[in-house]
C-alpha positions in Angstrom: 14.2 80.5 -81.1 17.7 79.6 -82.1 20.3 81.7 -80.4 23.5 81.2 -82.4 24.4 84.2 -84.4 24.8 82.4 -87.7 21.3 81.1 -87.4 19.8 84.5 -86.5 21.3 85.9 -89.6 19.1 83.6 -91.7 16.1 83.6 -89.4 14.5 86.7 -90.9 13.6 84.6 -93.9 10.9 82.9 -91.9 7.7 82.9 -93.9 4.5 84.4 -92.7 1.5 82.0 -92.7 -2.0 83.3 -93.4 -4.1 83.5 -90.2 -7.1 81.3 -90.1 -7.3 79.3 -86.9 -9.9 79.6 -84.1 -7.6 80.7 -81.3 -6.3 84.1 -80.2 -3.7 85.7 -82.6 -0.1 86.9 -82.0 0.9 89.4 -79.3 0.0 93.0 -80.0 -2.9 92.0 -82.3 -6.5 92.6 -81.5 -8.0 89.7 -79.6 -4.7 88.2 -78.4 -4.5 86.7 -74.9 -0.7 87.2 -74.7 0.4 88.6 -71.4 3.2 91.1 -71.2 6.1 90.3 -68.9 5.6 93.8 -67.4 2.0 93.0 -66.4 1.6 94.0 -62.7 -0.5 90.9 -62.0 2.7 88.9 -61.9 3.6 88.6 -58.2 5.2 85.1 -58.1 8.0 83.6 -60.2 9.6 80.2 -60.2 12.4 80.0 -57.6 14.0 76.8 -58.7 14.4 75.0 -62.0 15.6 71.5 -62.8 16.2 70.7 -66.5 16.6 67.3 -68.2 18.0 68.1 -71.6 16.9 66.5 -74.8 18.9 66.0 -78.0 19.6 68.6 -80.6 18.0 66.4 -83.3 16.1 63.5 -81.9 15.9 61.7 -85.3 19.7 61.7 -85.7 21.4 58.8 -83.8 24.6 60.7 -83.2 22.9 63.9 -81.9 24.3 65.5 -78.8 22.2 67.0 -76.0 21.2 70.7 -76.2 23.4 72.7 -73.9 22.6 76.4 -74.2 21.9 78.2 -71.0 21.8 77.4 -67.3 18.9 75.9 -65.4 18.7 79.1 -63.3 17.9 81.1 -66.4 14.3 79.8 -66.0 13.9 81.3 -62.5 12.9 84.8 -61.6 11.0 87.3 -63.8 10.9 87.0 -67.6 13.7 89.0 -69.1 14.1 87.8 -72.7 13.1 90.2 -75.5 13.0 89.9 -79.3 16.2 92.0 -79.4 17.9 90.3 -76.5 16.6 86.7 -76.5 19.6 85.1 -74.7 18.8 84.7 -71.0 17.0 81.3 -71.4 17.7 77.6 -71.0 17.2 75.4 -74.0 15.5 72.1 -73.4 16.3 70.2 -76.6 14.0 67.7 -78.3 11.7 66.2 -75.6 13.6 68.0 -72.9 11.9 68.6 -69.6 12.0 71.5 -67.1 10.4 71.3 -63.7 9.9 74.7 -62.1 9.3 75.0 -58.3 7.5 77.8 -56.5 8.5 78.6 -52.9 5.2 80.5 -52.7 2.5 78.3 -54.2 -0.2 79.9 -56.4 -3.9 79.4 -56.8 -6.8 79.2 -59.2 -8.8 82.4 -59.6 -11.1 83.6 -62.3 -9.3 84.0 -65.6 -5.7 83.0 -66.3 -3.5 82.0 -63.4 0.0 81.8 -64.8 2.0 82.3 -68.0 5.0 80.6 -69.6 7.6 82.7 -71.5 9.7 81.6 -74.5 12.1 83.7 -76.5 10.8 83.8 -80.1 12.0 86.9 -82.0 9.1 87.0 -84.5 5.4 86.1 -84.1 5.5 83.1 -86.5 8.7 81.3 -85.3 7.1 79.3 -82.5 8.8 76.5 -80.6 6.1 74.8 -78.6 5.9 72.8 -75.4 3.4 70.9 -73.3 2.6 72.4 -69.8 1.7 70.3 -66.7 1.1 71.4 -63.1 1.4 69.7 -59.7 0.4 70.4 -56.1 2.8 67.9 -54.6 5.8 67.8 -57.0 5.1 64.1 -57.8 1.7 63.9 -59.6 1.6 66.1 -62.7 -1.4 66.9 -64.9 -1.3 68.2 -68.4 -3.3 71.1 -69.9 -5.3 69.8 -72.9 -3.6 71.3 -75.9 -4.6 71.8 -79.5 -2.4 72.1 -82.6 -4.3 72.6 -85.9 -1.2 73.2 -88.1 -1.3 70.8 -91.1 1.0 67.8 -90.5 1.1 66.7 -94.1 4.7 68.0 -94.3 7.4 69.3 -92.0 8.0 73.0 -92.1 11.7 72.8 -91.4 13.8 75.0 -89.1 12.8 78.2 -90.8 9.1 77.4 -91.0 6.2 79.5 -89.7 3.4 78.5 -87.3 0.1 80.4 -87.2 -0.6 81.2 -83.5 -4.3 81.1 -84.2 -3.9 77.3 -84.7 -2.3 76.9 -81.3 -4.0 76.5 -77.8 -2.6 75.6 -74.4 0.9 75.0 -75.7 3.7 77.2 -74.3 5.8 79.1 -76.8 2.8 80.5 -78.7 4.0 84.1 -78.3 7.3 85.9 -79.0 9.7 87.0 -76.3 8.4 89.3 -73.7 4.9 87.9 -73.8 3.7 84.8 -71.9 1.3 82.1 -73.0 -1.6 82.1 -70.3 -3.0 79.0 -68.6 -6.2 78.8 -66.6 -6.2 76.3 -63.7 -9.9 76.0 -63.9 -9.5 73.7 -66.9 -7.9 71.1 -64.5 -10.1 71.8 -61.5 -11.7 68.3 -61.4 -9.1 66.3 -63.3 -8.0 64.3 -60.2 -8.2 64.3 -56.4 -4.4 64.3 -56.6 -4.4 67.8 -58.0 -5.2 70.8 -55.8 -5.6 73.8 -58.1 -5.8 76.0 -55.0 -2.1 75.3 -54.2 0.1 74.8 -57.3 3.8 74.3 -56.3 5.3 72.9 -59.5 5.0 73.5 -63.3 6.5 71.1 -65.8 7.5 72.1 -69.3 8.0 69.3 -71.9 9.4 70.2 -75.4 7.1 69.2 -78.3 9.1 67.7 -81.1 7.6 69.4 -84.2 8.1 66.6 -86.7 5.4 64.5 -88.5 7.6 61.4 -88.2 5.4 59.1 -86.1 8.4 57.7 -84.3 9.2 61.0 -82.7 6.1 63.2 -83.2 4.4 64.9 -80.2 0.6 64.9 -80.1 -2.0 67.3 -78.8 -4.9 66.3 -76.6 -6.9 65.2 -79.7 -4.1 63.0 -81.0 -3.1 65.5 -83.7 0.6 65.8 -84.6 2.1 69.0 -83.3 4.2 70.8 -86.0 6.8 73.5 -85.2 10.3 74.2 -86.7 12.2 71.0 -86.9 15.0 70.0 -87.0 16.9 72.8 -85.2 20.2 70.9 -84.6 22.0 73.5 -82.5 23.1 73.8 -78.8 19.9 75.8 -78.3 17.6 73.2 -79.8 14.0 72.8 -78.7 11.9 75.0 -76.4 13.9 77.9 -74.9 12.5 78.6 -71.5 12.7 82.1 -70.1 10.3 82.1 -67.1 7.1 81.0 -65.5 5.1 83.7 -63.6 1.9 83.4 -61.6 -0.7 85.9 -60.4 -2.1 85.0 -57.0 -0.6 83.3 -53.9 -2.6 80.6 -52.2 -5.0 82.2 -49.7 -4.9 80.8 -46.2 -8.0 82.6 -44.7 -11.6 82.2 -45.9 -11.9 86.0 -46.4 -8.8 86.1 -48.5 -10.0 83.1 -50.6 -13.4 84.9 -51.2 -11.6 88.0 -52.3 -9.2 86.2 -54.6 -12.2 84.4 -56.3 -14.2 87.6 -56.6 -17.2 86.2 -54.8 -17.7 88.9 -52.2 -18.1 88.2 -48.5 -21.1 85.9 -48.4 -21.8 83.3 -45.7 -20.1 79.9 -45.5 -23.1 78.1 -47.1 -23.2 80.4 -50.2 -22.1 79.1 -53.6 -20.5 82.3 -54.9 -18.9 80.7 -58.0 -22.0 78.6 -58.8 -20.1 75.3 -59.0 -22.4 73.3 -56.7 -20.1 73.4 -53.7 -20.7 75.6 -50.6 -18.0 78.2 -50.4 -16.6 77.2 -47.0 -16.5 73.5 -48.0 -14.7 74.4 -51.2 -12.2 76.5 -49.3 -11.5 73.6 -46.9 -11.8 70.6 -49.2 -11.5 71.8 -52.8 -14.1 71.3 -55.5 -13.9 67.5 -55.7 -17.1 65.8 -54.6 -16.7 63.2 -51.9 -17.1 59.6 -52.9 -19.2 57.2 -50.9 -19.0 53.4 -50.9 -20.9 50.7 -49.0 -18.4 51.0 -46.1 -17.5 54.7 -45.9 -16.5 57.9 -47.6 -13.4 59.4 -49.2 -12.7 63.1 -49.5 -10.0 65.8 -49.7 -9.1 68.2 -46.9 -6.6 71.0 -47.5 -4.3 70.8 -44.5 -2.9 74.3 -45.0 -6.4 75.8 -44.3 -6.0 75.9 -40.5 -8.5 78.6 -39.6 -11.5 76.2 -39.4 -12.1 72.7 -38.1 -13.7 70.0 -40.3 -15.7 67.0 -39.3 -17.5 64.0 -40.8 -21.0 63.3 -39.6 -23.3 60.3 -40.0 -27.0 59.9 -39.7 -29.6 57.1 -40.0 -32.5 59.3 -40.8 -31.2 62.7 -42.2 -32.4 64.3 -39.0 -30.0 63.4 -36.2 -26.3 63.8 -37.1 -23.4 62.3 -35.1 -19.8 63.4 -35.4 -17.7 60.4 -36.6 -14.3 62.0 -37.2 -12.8 65.4 -36.9 -9.8 67.5 -37.9 -9.0 70.5 -35.8 -7.2 73.5 -37.3 -5.7 71.5 -40.2 -4.4 68.7 -38.0 -4.8 65.0 -38.9 -8.4 63.7 -38.8 -9.1 61.3 -36.0 -12.0 58.9 -35.3 -14.5 59.9 -32.6 -16.1 56.6 -31.9 -15.5 52.9 -32.1 -16.2 51.3 -35.5 -14.9 54.3 -37.4 -11.4 54.1 -38.9 -9.5 57.0 -40.6 -6.6 56.7 -43.1 -4.9 59.7 -44.7 -2.4 60.2 -47.5 -0.7 63.2 -48.9 0.9 66.3 -47.3 -1.1 69.4 -48.3 -4.1 68.1 -50.2 -4.7 65.2 -47.9 -6.9 62.3 -49.1 -9.0 61.1 -46.3 -10.7 57.7 -46.3 -13.1 56.9 -43.5 -14.5 53.4 -43.1 -17.6 52.8 -40.9 -18.4 49.4 -39.4 -21.6 47.9 -40.8 -22.7 47.4 -37.2 -23.1 51.1 -36.9 -26.5 52.5 -37.9 -25.3 55.3 -40.3 -26.6 55.3 -43.8 -25.9 59.0 -44.7 -22.8 61.1 -44.4 -22.0 64.8 -44.6 -19.0 67.1 -44.1 -19.4 70.0 -41.8 -17.2 72.8 -40.6 -16.9 74.8 -37.3 -17.0 78.5 -38.0 -14.9 80.6 -35.6 
């Protein structure tokens, strides 16, 4: 929302659009998925924020950068309300905020984190893309949907129907977060470990239908929200990002967080085709096999088990080719086997095997304490 007092005085003229989209409605309405800032599931909040401001009106050549609020306003618990919307940082058009979490969080059943904006009514929605990273370098975007008609701009006082919005931050008014489920990105890339999210990136969506400046959803639809808003508080106004569950570092804690009971290591409690212990140690990504070897992830922060790669020529006799002990680097165990690793927490392991060796089949195994 726009924070300057002269704008607030006119903001109550915002029109109310008829509801009609397929997605959950506004906060406090039946069927909403808005999450209150007071929800006791929030145990983790961003501890550091770095904001790169965008302009107050991207289509105006002489526009200045947005400058309302400090970067630090986006850290800690959400505290903006419709009556007190001021403790935020404004991103400006196409502005970017990167939130860092000292305590990384994980993917569990249902929503995993929420992003808070500071809208003061349920139809004045300033929207933003949301991306996550497990290393602070490689970010992956939630697939969003905006079904608001783009035939005309709605202007700075226009209304957006929240039932037309999915996976865009800013869908709900102040005090209520827009939820995001990491399961949607579980297999998007080996470079993303949804079991250990350390960074969230928020990118303001410019709500114009001008193709030179328009922001697009995952289907290529133009995203429409109030534009222009040529004030120091232009663009998305970030209040906070909060998460539910810290990354587990024991197999039992991981099972509990995922609600899959206390089954054995070979069970598949979440029915995704990966044995529970292997998913705990390596994530849900399937190893890739080439003519010369195999590549897979190992989660180096899971140090309560040891992981090994085995080879076989007949699927009966298996020989250990490489091994990682208690999260340490994986090392080759015989001549003709070479191991290369990259990454810090979600380590990408590439093992090449000499054609002179007899192995045609490979498998990952773990030592259970």
